[in-house]
N, C-alpha and C positions, 0 to 999 in steps of 0.2 A: 592552538591545539593541533597536535599531529594526528591526522586521520589515517587509519589503516583499512579503510573501506571506500568503495566507490558507489555513489548513488546513481542509478540509471538516468540517462538523459531522457528528455521528453520523447525523442524519436525512439529510443529503446523501449520506453513504456508503451508507446503506441504500437510498435511492432509486436510486443508481447500481448497486446489486446487488453491492457489494463483499463482502457477507457470504456469498455463495455460494462454497463451496469445491469440492473434487473429490468424486467418488463415493468412498464409504468403501473400496472395493477398490483405489483408486489413491492412497491417502493416503501422506504422508510422516510417519513417526513423530516427526521433529524439529519438526513443527508442532503437536503435541498440546497444548501449553500455550496455543495461540492459538485452539483450537476451542471454541466455546461449547456446541454441541449437534449432534445429527444429526437431520435431517428427510428422510424419503423416500430414505434411503441416500445423502444428500449432507451433507457436513460444513458446518456453519454457523459462520463465523468470528466471533470476539468483536470487535465494532466498537469497544468502549471501548479495548481494548488496541491495536487497529489505529490509532485516532486518536492515541493517545499516542506510538506508535512512528513514525507518519507525521510528527508534529510534530518529534520528535527527529531524524529523517532530514532534514527540511526545514531545521532549524537548522544541521545539519552542512553541508549543501550551500550554504546562505546564507553561512556563515563561510568556506568554501572559496572561493567565488566572490568574496567581499569581499576576501580576502587574495591574490587573483590565482591561486589554485590551479586546476588543470585538472580538469574533470569530464567523464567519458565515460558516455553513456547507451547501453545496448544493448537492443534489442527483438528478440524472436524471432518475433513474430507480425505479419502484414500490417496488422492494425488499429492497431498502435503506430507504424508507419513514419512517418506524416505528422506526428505530434506530436513525434517524436524529432528529425526533421530541423530543425535550427535554423540 
């Protein structure tokens, strides 16, 4: 498969702050397997698992787009509005 995208490295994910999760009092038990540790009452996300699953999601989206499938992106925060508008 020829890929036209680049999945961020673990270092890039770390530099972007992707590893910061929610406060432990606001956690979702379904996310337990993706939590690496807890620091100062904040869940720290496992970036190795994140990178693997991000690549899997990117592969899926790439194949959908390649085959003419439709993709809808939904953002619930103001910060994501600009990047989602395509």
